[in-house]
C-alpha positions as CSV (number, residue, x, y, z in Angstrom):
1,X,23.0,135.1,161.3
2,X,24.7,133.1,164.1
3,X,25.8,136.3,165.9
4,X,22.2,137.5,166.0
5,X,21.1,134.1,167.4
6,X,24.0,133.4,169.8
7,X,22.6,135.5,172.7
8,X,19.5,133.2,172.5
9,X,21.5,130.0,172.6
10,X,20.6,128.7,169.2
11,X,22.6,128.2,166.0
12,X,21.5,128.7,162.4
13,X,20.3,125.1,161.8
14,X,18.5,125.1,165.1
15,X,16.8,128.3,164.0
16,X,15.6,126.7,160.8
17,X,14.1,123.8,162.7
18,X,12.3,126.2,165.1
19,X,11.2,128.3,162.1
20,X,9.6,125.3,160.4
21,X,7.9,124.1,163.6
22,X,6.6,127.6,164.4
23,X,5.4,128.4,160.9
24,X,4.2,125.1,159.6
25,X,3.6,123.2,162.9
26,X,4.5,119.6,163.8
27,X,6.8,118.1,161.3
28,X,8.2,114.6,160.7
29,X,12.0,114.6,161.5
30,X,12.7,112.7,158.2
31,X,11.1,115.6,156.3
32,X,13.5,118.1,157.8
33,X,16.4,116.1,156.5
34,X,15.1,116.7,153.0
35,X,14.0,120.3,153.5
36,X,17.2,121.4,155.2
37,X,19.4,119.2,152.9
38,X,21.5,118.0,155.8
39,X,22.6,114.5,156.9
40,X,20.3,112.6,159.1
41,X,23.0,112.3,161.7
42,X,23.5,116.0,161.7
43,X,19.8,116.7,162.2
44,X,19.7,114.1,165.0
45,X,22.3,116.1,166.9
46,X,20.5,119.4,166.3
47,X,17.1,117.9,167.4
48,X,18.7,116.3,170.4
49,X,20.1,119.6,171.5
50,X,16.7,121.3,171.0
51,X,15.0,118.6,173.0
52,X,17.6,118.8,175.8
53,X,17.0,122.6,176.0
54,X,13.2,121.9,176.3
55,X,12.4,123.8,173.1
56,X,11.2,120.8,171.0
57,X,9.2,117.7,171.8
58,X,10.0,114.5,169.9
59,X,7.4,111.8,169.8
60,X,6.9,108.5,167.9
61,X,4.6,108.7,164.9
62,X,1.4,106.7,165.5
63,X,1.6,105.1,162.0
64,X,5.3,104.2,162.2
65,X,6.9,104.0,165.6
66,X,10.4,104.3,164.1
67,X,9.6,107.8,162.8
68,X,9.7,110.9,165.0
69,X,7.4,113.8,164.9
70,X,8.7,117.2,166.2
71,X,6.7,120.0,167.7
72,X,7.5,123.2,169.6
73,X,7.1,123.1,173.4
74,X,5.7,126.1,175.2
75,X,9.3,127.1,176.0
76,X,10.2,126.7,172.3
77,X,7.3,128.9,171.2
78,X,8.2,131.5,173.8
79,X,11.8,131.6,172.5
80,X,10.6,131.8,168.9
81,X,8.6,134.9,169.8
82,X,11.8,136.5,171.2
83,X,14.2,135.5,168.4
84,X,15.2,138.3,166.0
85,X,13.4,138.6,162.7
86,X,15.8,137.4,160.1
87,X,13.7,138.1,157.1
88,X,15.7,141.3,156.6
89,X,18.5,139.2,155.1
90,X,16.5,138.6,151.9
91,X,15.7,142.3,151.6
92,X,19.3,143.3,152.0
93,X,20.7,140.6,149.7
94,X,18.3,141.2,146.9
95,X,17.7,144.9,147.1
96,X,17.4,146.4,143.7
97,X,17.0,143.0,141.9
98,X,13.9,142.8,139.8
99,X,11.2,140.2,140.5
100,X,11.7,138.8,137.1
101,X,15.5,138.3,137.7
102,X,14.7,136.6,141.0
103,X,12.3,134.2,139.3
104,X,14.9,133.4,136.7
105,X,17.5,132.9,139.3
106,X,15.3,130.6,141.3
107,X,14.5,128.5,138.3
108,X,18.1,128.2,137.3
109,X,19.2,127.2,140.8
110,X,16.4,124.7,141.1
111,X,17.3,123.1,137.8
112,X,21.0,123.0,138.7
113,X,20.2,121.5,142.1
114,X,18.0,118.8,140.5
115,X,20.7,117.9,138.0
116,X,23.4,117.7,140.7
117,X,21.1,115.5,142.8
118,X,20.4,113.2,139.8
119,X,24.1,113.0,139.0
120,X,24.9,112.1,142.6
121,X,22.3,109.2,142.4
122,X,24.3,107.7,139.5
123,X,23.7,107.2,135.8
124,X,21.2,104.3,136.3
125,X,18.8,106.2,138.5
């Protein structure tokens, strides 16, 4: 994935942020921490890089000035339109796997993730 993105000057995590903003639209930065399951400090570095490149605009939320909303700039949208389509990864990885098996796998992974997150919170959570 990174090798396909490198010529465009973005890494995988930056691609995911751009993807979210291009597909869903303006998004609160705190929501990306949860969605991407990365540390807040890591996301701050990624966002700062995208802002510095002029691809993403960061503005204070009207309801809570401490929170930041992210949106693509015109340059970010133009870059998004030039980035390679990475959807083929899913097709290659899961070729020949039945829809039923994919649904079962997704449920098992979701449950395992939820149990691990609960365990990480501690027994009294």
